[in-house]
Structure formats: structure tokens, C-alpha cells
C-alpha positions in Angstrom: 34.6 -13.2 -23.3 32.9 -11.3 -20.4 29.5 -11.5 -22.0 28.7 -14.9 -20.4 29.2 -13.7 -16.8 27.3 -10.5 -17.6 24.4 -12.4 -19.0 24.4 -14.7 -15.9 24.4 -11.7 -13.7 21.5 -10.2 -15.6 19.5 -13.3 -15.2 20.2 -13.4 -11.5 19.1 -9.8 -11.2 15.8 -10.5 -12.9 15.3 -13.6 -10.7 15.9 -11.5 -7.6 13.4 -8.9 -8.8 10.9 -11.7 -9.4 11.3 -12.9 -5.9 10.9 -9.4 -4.4 7.9 -8.8 -6.5 6.5 -12.1 -5.3 6.7 -10.6 -1.8 4.5 -7.6 -2.7 2.2 -9.8 -4.6 1.9 -12.0 -1.5 1.1 -9.0 0.7 -1.5 -7.5 -1.7 -3.3 -10.8 -2.5 -3.4 -11.8 1.2 -5.3 -8.6 2.1 -7.7 -9.0 -0.8 -8.4 -12.7 -0.2 -9.3 -12.0 3.4 -11.7 -9.2 2.5 -13.6 -11.7 0.3 -13.6 -14.4 2.9 -14.8 -12.3 5.9 -18.5 -13.1 5.5 -17.7 -16.9 5.4 -15.4 -16.6 8.5 -18.1 -14.7 10.4 -20.8 -17.3 9.7 -18.6 -20.3 10.4 -17.1 -19.1 13.7 -20.2 -17.1 14.8 -18.3 -13.9 15.2 -19.9 -10.7 16.4 -19.8 -7.6 14.2 -17.1 -6.0 16.4 -14.8 -9.1 16.3 -15.3 -9.4 12.6 -14.2 -5.7 12.1 -11.1 -6.4 14.2 -10.2 -9.4 12.0 -9.7 -6.8 9.2 -8.4 -3.9 11.4 -5.8 -6.1 13.2 -3.7 -6.3 10.1 -3.9 -2.5 9.4 -2.9 -1.8 13.0 0.1 -4.1 12.8 1.2 -2.8 9.4 0.7 0.9 10.0 2.1 0.8 13.5 5.4 -0.8 12.7 6.2 0.2 9.1 8.4 3.1 10.1 10.4 0.9 12.6 10.5 -1.8 9.9 12.0 0.4 7.3 14.7 1.8 9.6 15.5 -1.7 11.0 16.3 -2.8 7.4 19.0 0.0 7.2 20.5 -0.7 10.6 20.2 -4.4 11.1 20.5 -5.6 7.5 17.9 -5.8 4.7 18.5 -9.4 3.9 18.2 -10.4 7.6 14.9 -8.4 8.1 13.5 -9.7 4.8 14.1 -13.4 5.5 13.2 -13.2 9.2 9.9 -11.4 8.8 8.9 -13.4 5.7 9.2 -16.5 8.0 7.0 -14.8 10.6 4.5 -14.0 8.0 4.5 -17.6 6.8 4.0 -19.0 10.3 1.2 -16.7 11.4 -0.7 -17.0 8.2 -0.7 -20.8 8.8 -1.8 -20.3 12.4 -4.7 -18.1 11.2 -5.9 -21.0 9.1 -6.1 -23.2 12.2 -7.9 -20.5 14.3 -11.1 -21.6 16.1 -12.0 -18.3 17.7 -12.3 -14.7 16.5 -9.5 -13.5 18.8 -7.1 -16.1 17.5 -7.7 -14.7 14.1 -7.2 -11.1 15.3 -3.9 -12.0 16.9 -2.7 -13.9 13.7 -3.7 -10.9 11.5 -2.0 -8.4 13.8 1.3 -10.3 13.8 1.0 -10.8 10.0 0.6 -7.1 9.6 3.7 -6.5 11.8 5.6 -9.0 9.6 4.6 -7.1 6.5 5.7 -3.8 8.1 9.2 -5.2 8.3 9.3 -7.3 5.2 7.9 -4.9 2.5 10.2 -1.9 3.2 13.1 -4.3 3.3 12.2 -5.7 -0.1 11.8 -2.2 -1.6 15.1 -1.0 -0.2 16.9 -4.1 -1.6 15.6 -3.0 -5.0 16.6 0.7 -4.6 20.1 -0.3 -3.4 20.6 -2.9 -6.1 20.2 -0.3 -8.9 21.7 3.2 -9.3 19.2 6.0 -9.8 18.1 6.0 -13.3 15.9 4.1 -15.8 16.8 0.6 -14.5 15.8 1.4 -10.9 12.7 3.2 -12.2 11.6 0.3 -14.2 12.2 -2.1 -11.3 10.2 0.0 -9.0 7.4 0.3 -11.5 7.3 -3.5 -11.9 7.3 -3.8 -8.1 4.4 -1.4 -7.6 2.4 -2.9 -10.5 2.7 -6.4 -9.2 1.6 -5.3 -5.8 -1.6 -3.7 -7.2 -2.1 -6.7 -9.5 -1.8 -9.0 -6.5 -4.7 -7.2 -4.8 -6.9 -7.3 -7.8 -6.2 -11.0 -8.5 -6.6 -11.7 -4.8 -10.3 -10.7 -5.0 -10.8 -13.5 -7.6 -8.5 -16.0 -6.0 -10.2 -15.3 -2.6 -13.6 -16.0 -4.1 -12.4 -19.3 -5.5 -10.7 -20.4 -2.3 -13.7 -19.4 -0.1 -15.7 -21.8 -2.1 -13.4 -24.6 -0.9 -13.4 -23.2 2.6 -12.3 -20.0 4.2 -9.2 -21.6 5.8 -7.6 -22.0 2.4 -7.4 -18.2 2.3 -4.8 -18.5 5.1 -3.1 -21.6 3.9 -2.6 -20.6 0.2 -0.2 -17.7 1.0 1.9 -20.2 3.0 2.8 -22.1 -0.1 3.8 -19.0 -2.0 5.7 -17.7 1.1 7.7 -20.9 1.3 8.7 -20.7 -2.4 9.7 -17.1 -2.0 11.7 -17.9 1.1 13.6 -20.7 -0.5 14.4 -18.7 -3.6 15.5 -15.6 -1.5 17.9 -17.7 0.5 19.8 -18.4 -2.7 19.4 -15.1 -4.6 19.6 -12.4 -1.9 23.2 -11.1 -1.8 25.2 -11.4 1.4 25.4 -8.2 3.4 28.4 -6.3 4.6 28.7 -5.7 8.3 27.0 -2.5 9.4 29.1 0.6 10.0 29.9 1.4 13.6 27.7 4.5 13.6 24.8 2.4 12.4 24.9 -0.2 15.2 22.1 -0.1 17.7 18.5 1.2 17.4 16.9 4.1 19.2 14.5 2.0 21.3 12.9 5.0 23.0 12.1 6.6 19.7 11.0 3.3 18.2 8.5 2.8 21.1 7.1 6.3 20.7 6.8 5.9 17.0 5.1 2.5 17.2 2.7 3.6 19.9 1.8 6.8 18.1 1.2 5.0 14.8 -0.9 2.3 16.6 -3.1 5.0 18.2 -3.6 6.9 15.0 -4.4 3.6 13.1 -6.9 2.7 15.9 -8.5 6.1 15.8 -8.9 5.9 12.0 -10.5 2.5 12.1 -13.0 3.7 14.7 -14.1 6.4 12.2 -15.9 3.7 10.4 -18.5 3.7 13.3 -19.3 7.4 13.8 -21.7 6.8 16.6 -19.6 4.5 18.7 -17.5 6.1 21.4 -16.5 9.4 19.9 -14.6 10.4 23.0 -12.4 7.3 22.7 -11.7 8.0 19.1 -10.7 11.6 19.9 -8.6 10.4 22.8 -6.7 8.0 20.5 -5.8 10.9 18.1 -4.8 13.2 21.0 -2.6 10.6 22.6 -1.1 9.8 19.2 -0.3 13.5 18.7 1.3 13.7 22.1 3.5 10.7 21.3 4.5 12.2 18.0 5.7 15.4 19.8 7.6 13.1 22.3 9.1 11.2 19.3 10.4 14.5 17.8 12.1 15.5 21.1 13.7 12.0 21.4 15.0 12.0 17.8 16.6 15.4 18.2 18.6 14.2 21.2 19.4 10.7 20.0 22.9 9.9 18.9 21.7 7.4 16.3 18.0 8.5 15.7 15.4 6.1 14.4 14.5 8.8 11.9 16.9 11.6 11.0 14.5 14.5 11.0 16.5 16.3 8.3 15.1 13.8 5.8 11.8 15.7 5.9 13.6 18.6 4.2 13.5 16.6 1.0 10.4 18.3 -0.5 10.1 15.8 -3.4 10.0 12.9 -1.0 7.4 14.4 1.3 5.3 15.4 -1.6 5.4 11.9 -3.0 4.5 10.4 0.3 1.5 12.7 0.7 0.5 12.0 -2.9 0.7 8.3 -2.4 -1.3 8.5 0.8 -4.2 10.4 -1.0 -4.0 8.3 -4.1 -4.1 4.9 -2.3 -6.8 6.2 0.0 -9.0 7.2 -2.9 -8.3 4.0 -4.8 -9.2 1.6 -2.0 -12.1 3.7 -0.9 -13.5 3.6 -4.4 -13.0 -0.1 -4.7 -14.6 -0.7 -1.3 -17.8 1.2 -2.3 -18.0 -0.4 -5.7 -17.7 -3.9 -4.0 -20.5 -3.0 -1.6 -22.6 -1.8 -4.5 -22.1 -5.0 -6.5 -22.6 -7.4 -3.7 -25.2 -5.7 -1.4 -27.3 -3.7 -3.8 -26.9 -5.8 -7.0 -26.7 -9.2 -5.2 -23.6 -10.4 -7.1 -21.5 -13.1 -5.5 -18.1 -12.4 -4.2 -16.5 -14.3 -7.1 -18.5 -12.4 -9.7 -17.7 -9.1 -8.1 -14.0 -10.0 -7.9 -14.0 -10.9 -11.6 -15.7 -7.6 -12.4 -13.1 -5.6 -10.5 -10.2 -7.4 -12.2 -10.3 -4.7 -14.8 -8.7 -2.4 -12.2 -5.8 -4.7 -12.2 -4.7 -3.7 -15.7 -1.9 -1.7 -14.0 0.0 -5.0 -13.5 0.5 -5.0 -17.3 0.7 -1.2 -17.9 3.1 -0.3 -15.1 6.1 -2.2 -16.5 5.2 -1.7 -20.2 3.7 1.8 -20.7 4.7 3.8 -17.6 8.5 3.5 -18.0 8.2 5.0 -21.5 6.0 7.9 -20.3 8.4 8.6 -17.4 11.4 8.5 -19.7 9.7 11.0 -22.0 7.9 13.3 -19.6 9.5 12.8 -16.2 7.9 11.4 -13.0 6.2 14.7 -11.9 4.1 15.0 -15.1 3.2 11.3 -15.2 2.1 11.4 -11.5 0.0 14.5 -12.2 -1.6 12.8 -15.3 -2.4 9.8 -13.2 -4.2 11.9 -10.6 -6.2 13.7 -13.3 -7.1 10.3 -14.9 -8.3 9.1 -11.4 -10.5 12.2 -11.1 -12.2 11.1 -14.4 -12.4 7.5 -13.4 -14.2 8.1 -10.0 -16.3 11.0 -11.4 -17.7 8.6 -14.1 -19.1 6.4 -11.4 -20.8 9.2 -9.4 -24.1 8.9 -11.3 -24.3 5.1 -10.7 -27.7 3.6 -11.1 -29.2 0.4 -9.8 -29.6 -1.1 -13.3 -26.2 -0.3 -14.7 -24.8 -3.0 -16.9 -21.1 -4.0 -16.6 -20.4 -2.3 -20.0 -21.4 1.0 -18.4 -19.2 0.4 -15.4 -16.2 -0.8 -17.4 -14.8 2.6 -18.6 -14.6 3.8 -15.0 -12.9 0.6 -13.7 -10.4 0.4 -16.5 -9.6 4.1 -16.2 -9.1 3.7 -12.5 -6.6 0.9 -13.1 -4.8 2.9 -15.8 -4.6 5.9 -13.4 -3.0 3.6 -10.8 -0.4 2.5 -13.3 0.5 6.1 -14.1 0.6 7.5 -10.6 1.7 4.9 -8.0 4.9 3.6 -9.6 6.3 7.0 -10.3 5.3 8.1 -6.7 7.5 5.3 -5.4 10.3 6.5 -7.6 9.9 10.1 -6.3 9.8 8.9 -2.7 13.2 7.2 -2.9 15.1 9.4 -5.4 18.0 11.4 -4.0 17.8 9.5 -0.6 21.2 8.2 0.6 21.7 4.4 0.3 21.9 4.0 4.1 18.4 5.6 4.4 16.6 3.7 1.6 14.9 1.5 4.2 13.7 4.6 6.1 12.4 6.1 2.8 10.5 2.9 2.1 9.2 2.8 5.6 7.9 6.4 5.4 6.3 5.6 2.0 4.5 2.6 3.3 3.5 4.3 6.5 1.8 7.0 4.5 0.2 4.6 2.1 -1.2 2.4 4.9 -2.7 5.4 6.7 -4.0 6.7 3.4 -5.7 3.4 2.7 -7.2 3.2 6.1 -8.4 6.8 6.0 -9.9 6.3 2.5 -11.9 3.2 3.5 -12.9 4.6 6.9 -14.0 7.9 5.4 -16.2 6.3 2.7 -17.6 3.9 5.3 -18.4 6.8 7.7 -20.0 8.9 5.0 -22.0 6.0 3.8 -23.1 5.2 7.3 -24.2 8.8 8.0 -26.0 9.0 4.7 -27.9 5.7 5.1 -28.7 6.3 8.8 -31.3 9.0 8.0 -32.8 7.2 5.1 -35.7 4.7 4.9 -33.6 1.7 3.9 -35.1 1.4 0.5 -32.8 0.4 -2.5 -33.1 4.0 -3.8 -31.9 5.4 -0.5 -29.0 3.0 -0.3 -28.0 3.9 -3.8 -28.0 7.6 -2.9 -25.8 6.8 0.1 -23.3 5.1 -2.2 -23.3 8.2 -4.5 -22.6 10.4 -1.5 -19.7 8.2 -0.3 -18.2 8.2 -3.8 -17.6 11.9 -3.4 -14.8 11.0 -0.9 -12.4 9.4 -3.4 -13.1 12.2 -5.9 -12.2 14.8 -3.3 -9.0 12.9 -2.3 -7.6 12.6 -5.8 -8.5 16.3 -6.5 -6.4 17.2 -3.4 -3.7 14.8 -4.5 -3.6 16.5 -7.9 -3.1 19.9 -6.2 -0.3 18.4 -4.1 1.4 16.8 -7.2 1.0 20.0 -9.3 3.4 21.8 -6.9 6.1 19.4 -8.2 5.6 20.5 -11.8 7.5 23.8 -11.3 11.1 23.7 -12.4 10.7 20.4 -14.2 10.9 19.9 -18.0 10.0 17.1 -20.4 12.7 14.5 -20.7 13.3 15.3 -24.4 13.4 19.1 -23.7 17.1 19.4 -24.5 19.8 17.8 -26.6 21.5 15.2 -24.5 19.3 15.8 -21.5 18.9 13.0 -19.1 15.4 11.4 -19.3 14.9 12.4 -15.6 17.0 15.5 -15.6 14.1 17.9 -14.8 12.7 15.8 -12.0 15.9 14.7 -10.4 17.4 18.1 -10.4 14.8 19.2 -7.8 14.6 16.0 -5.9 16.5 17.3 -2.9 14.4 20.5 -2.6 
């Protein structure tokens, strides 16, 4: 007789996961659509090169600067409250971006949208990790969540190309409709929260200010790396000031009664390794995608829509992550699947190194589909490893740390390939052959990043065993046994 309520509860859980996945799809597609629309925005509003760059960088600054605070705020102030509040902020400022008439209105809209994502996304992830106990069900939910996010980015390239044809403002208006639908569904489906424990009340405002300022300075310095010849002293100053603030943050956290970040969490070797791995993997993935997009549009002359459709092969992870990856994780454990994903990424990016000006899409396809498969194998399991064995009241913090690392990794990857490409092309004659050589040089960056990531992830293979290694062994026994080390 209890099967009906159980079935109803199961349907509700699936609906909730769908809503939370809609959030990460919204975030991923929003970034991709804007990347496609930037040329049209620049032409319509008459933006300078510097302002155009800030339209893209503003979001990165807001997201990277406040993700750590956003993750911890979910733990301390309530995951449901943070999710709903900042989804509403995202909705409003995305709409305001569509009405912008100057470049700086767009920059402000994108910055606040990035801040909203910094609070909204870790809250969504921590709702998932606290709704399921550690094990196969939570793993599958996280794999679906990660796959939908990456799929949103890939589909966003195509959707952005279509919407830009109608007018670039639709790139800002379209997310509003999806955000409204998610908000209405979340109001019904998100469970009510219990009152916070007395020890959890209040936020370490001094620590939060130091962390946010440090992250903003680091993000600013990273985005300036895209222009190696412009104000090197200012770039170096941003990094030095950020480092000083990190030191101040550590001092503050050691003395705080209720710290923003409990420094002891960094003793979880598996979590730190996963965060570093995710940073390198995402940096390589987006750096590779950025260079391939430039190659297709600038050297080959493809339209943004055609290039987006070509790159959709990299979105195969949206299908593979929830279907194939859980089986591999169940059989081999997260560490081995992550390592395999890194090795596959090395193959994918290496295949594109000898790129030629006359390559057909059939020649490019193996590299693109392999890159998407590598993402399916690595990124979802990295999110599992980054949250396993973390206490429930620190799941938001774990999510915030993960997204802080991935945002910085993405920014470093794109900035590094841009800087290397700029240096390589600066000393050339500007011919198509010289530009192609510069692309090849820049492609070395993502290869190097995934090689380094493979080395980092390989350190997690010690002490793990295949899931089927012993009779009655838990599918994740090997990985989870060392999660706290």
C-alpha cells in the first residue's frame, strides 16, 4: 500500500532534479549565446574593443569573485532561499541587459548576472548533494547535472546563432523565459528548510570581503593576460594584491568564531585534487573550443551558426554523462574514470594539433566527438569527488570551492590560448599560413593543461580498486575509502 506514495515521491525527486538541471543549463547556454552574439552587439552599439572585452569579462569577474561566498551563504542562510533569490536576480538583470543602450549598461548587467550565478549554482548543486545520500543515486544525479550544464553550453552556441539572426537582444530575453519557468517550478518543488543551527547564524563579513576582493583581483588579472602588451604592471599588481588579500583571508578565518571557510576542509586531499583537476580540465576544454571557434569563423569564414552546429558534436556528453558514465563509475570507480577522461582529452586535443586550412568537417569530427566524450568521463566524476565525504552543512562550501576552481580554470584556459595566439601572430606577416601556425601554437596550451591534469588525477589512483574487485564490495568502495585523505 506504500508503493503509491513512494512512486509519487520518486516523481517529485525527478522533477526537482529536472528543475535544478534547468538552472545549470540556463547558466551554460547564457554564456555560450552571448559569445556568439558579441560581434553583433559591438556593431549595433558601436562599442570599442576594450568595452566589448568587458562585456564578456564582466560575467567572469562576478562569477569567479563571489562563488566562494555564494557556496557558503547557501549553507548558512539556506539553500532554498539563496537559490530562489539569486535566480530572481539573474532573471531581472538578464532582462535589463536586453534593454541596454550603451556598452557599460551591458557590462553592469553581465557583472550582476555573474554574481547571481555565483550564488545560484552552488546552491543548486548543494540541494542535490543533500537530497541524496552518498552512493549511486547521488552520483547519477551529479552526472546528469554536469552533463546538462555542458550540453547547455554546446546547444547555446547554436541557439545563440539563431537568436542573433533575429536580433542580439533576444540573447538576453530568451533566458528570461526559461528562468521564469524554473522559478515557478522551484517555488513548488523545493523542500522547505529547517531553521539554521545557532552556531551557523551569521556570516564572517570580514572574511567574505577579503575573499571576494581577492577573487575579483585574480579574475581581473587573468582576463588581462589576454592582452600581453597592455599594462603589464597593472596585471602584476592585481595578482600581488590578490595574494596579499588571500593571506589576510587566512588570518581572518583562523580567528573567526564562525569562519566563511573552515580551513580544515583543505585537508580533504580527494576534494582538493578534484578541484584542481576540474580547473585544468575546464580550462583546457574551453581554451580548445575557443581556438576552434576562431579557426572556423576567422580563418575558414564560417558563420557563427554554422560553427555552432559544427561544435555541437562536443555536446555529446549531455547524452553520455547520464547513460554511460554511471556504469563506468559503478564498475571502475571515480578515480579511474576521471583519469581515463583526461587521457581521452589528450588524444582529442592532440588530434587537432596538425590542423590545416583545408580540413573537411569529417577530418575534424573525431577530435570534436572525442573531446565531448572525454568531458562526459571526467567532469561529472570530478564533481562527485569534490563533494564526497564532505559534511552536509558544508556541501554549499564544497560546491562553491568547485565552481571557484572551474571558473578560474576556464578563465585561465581562454586567456592563455588568447595570449599565446596573440604573441605568435604578432611576429608574423598576417598571411593565412601564419595565422594557422599561430592557431597550432595556441592549441599546445589545452594539450599541456590536460597532461598536467592527468598527472594530478593519477595521484588518486593509489589505494583504489575496481568496483568489482571483491565479493560484495561497494561499487565506490575503493574511491570513497580514501576520500577523506
